[in-house]
Each structure stands twice: as C-alpha cells, then as structure tokens.
C-alpha positions in Angstrom: 1.2 3.6 14.6 4.8 4.6 15.3 5.8 7.8 13.4 3.8 9.2 10.6 0.8 11.3 9.8 -2.6 10.5 11.4 -4.3 11.1 8.1 -2.2 8.4 6.5 -2.6 5.6 9.0 -2.7 2.2 7.5 -6.4 1.9 8.2 -7.0 5.1 6.3 -4.9 4.0 3.4 -6.9 0.8 3.1 -10.0 2.9 2.4 -8.4 4.9 -0.4 -8.6 3.9 -4.0 -5.5 3.6 -6.1 -5.9 7.0 -7.7 -6.2 8.7 -4.3 -3.1 6.8 -3.1 -1.2 8.0 -6.1 -2.3 11.5 -5.4 -1.2 11.2 -1.7 2.1 9.8 -2.8 2.7 12.8 -5.1 1.9 15.2 -2.3 4.1 13.4 0.2 7.0 13.4 -2.3 6.6 17.1 -2.9 6.6 17.7 0.8 9.7 15.6 1.3 11.4 17.6 -1.5 10.5 20.9 0.2 11.7 19.6 3.6 15.0 18.5 2.2 15.4 21.8 0.5 14.7 23.6 3.8 17.2 21.3 5.5 19.9 22.1 3.0 19.3 25.9 3.4 19.2 25.7 7.2 15.5 26.7 7.4 14.1 23.4 8.6 12.4 23.7 12.0 11.1 20.2 12.5 13.6 17.6 11.7 11.3 14.8 12.8 8.9 15.7 10.0 11.3 14.4 7.4 11.1 11.0 9.0 7.3 11.1 9.2 7.0 11.9 5.5 9.4 9.1 4.6 7.4 6.6 6.6 4.2 7.9 5.0 5.7 7.3 1.5 6.8 3.8 2.5 3.3 3.0 3.8 1.7 4.1 0.5 4.1 2.1 -1.5 3.5 -0.9 0.7 -0.3 -0.7 0.3 0.0 -0.3 -3.5 2.3 -3.3 -3.7 0.2 -5.5 -1.5 -2.8 -4.7 -3.7 -0.8 -5.5 -6.8 0.1 -8.9 -5.3 -3.5 -9.5 -4.1 -2.7 -9.4 -0.4 -4.9 -6.4 0.2 -8.2 -5.8 -1.5 -9.0 -2.5 -3.2 -12.0 -0.8 -1.6 -14.1 -0.9 -4.8 -13.7 -4.6 -5.2 -15.9 -7.0 -3.3 -14.4 -9.7 -1.0 -16.6 -12.4 -2.5 -14.8 -12.6 -5.9 -11.5 -12.8 -4.0 -12.8 -15.8 -2.1 -14.1 -17.3 -5.3 -10.6 -17.0 -6.9 -9.1 -18.8 -3.9 -11.6 -21.6 -4.0 -11.2 -22.0 -7.8 -7.5 -22.1 -7.4 -7.8 -24.8 -4.8 -10.0 -26.8 -7.1 -7.6 -26.4 -9.9 -4.8 -27.6 -7.7 -6.9 -30.6 -6.6 -7.7 -31.4 -10.3 -4.0 -31.2 -11.2 -3.1 -33.5 -8.3 -5.8 -36.0 -9.3 -4.4 -36.0 -12.9 -0.9 -36.7 -11.7 -2.1 -39.6 -9.6 -4.0 -41.1 -12.5 -0.9 -40.9 -14.8 
C-alpha cells in the first residue's frame, strides 16, 4: 500500500460490510474537513495526512463501486451464488446463440 491508513488497507476494506464502509467514509470525510480547516488557519502540523485521508476516501469509494458492479463480493454474501450467476449467464448466452443459429 502506498500512502494511506493501515486500518483502511484494501484487504481490511474487503472484510467490512457496506454499513461499516459508509461509517468509515463519514469519519474520513469529517477528518478531511478538520484537516482542511486546520490548514486554512495555519495550525496543520502534518500536511501528508491530508493526502492519506484523501486516498482512504478514494479506496472506500472504489470498494463500494466495485461491489455495486459485482466485481467484489460483499463479505456476507457467499461466493457460490456469484458463481451460479455467472454459469447461468453463460447458459443464457449459449441459448440465445443457439436460437439465432436456428433462425
């Protein structure tokens, strides 16, 4: 992992449920707001922390979007139904191809 928080590594984010990811996103956005406020008032001590928090937010958004698209599996869902969906999709495509050949 390049820059970011150890608690929010991509392997850790995979194990979180969507509710927990939303909670972490809210905390990270609040921290980013506070860091920007400190930066504007000249009180920010760690400028690199802003970059870390931004990357954490991006990681969370990425995991949520990949779950939405079906690229990543939510931890509560089993991998067997996902495989069944893929196999049924292939059979549907094969049936559609067979129908077009017959026509």
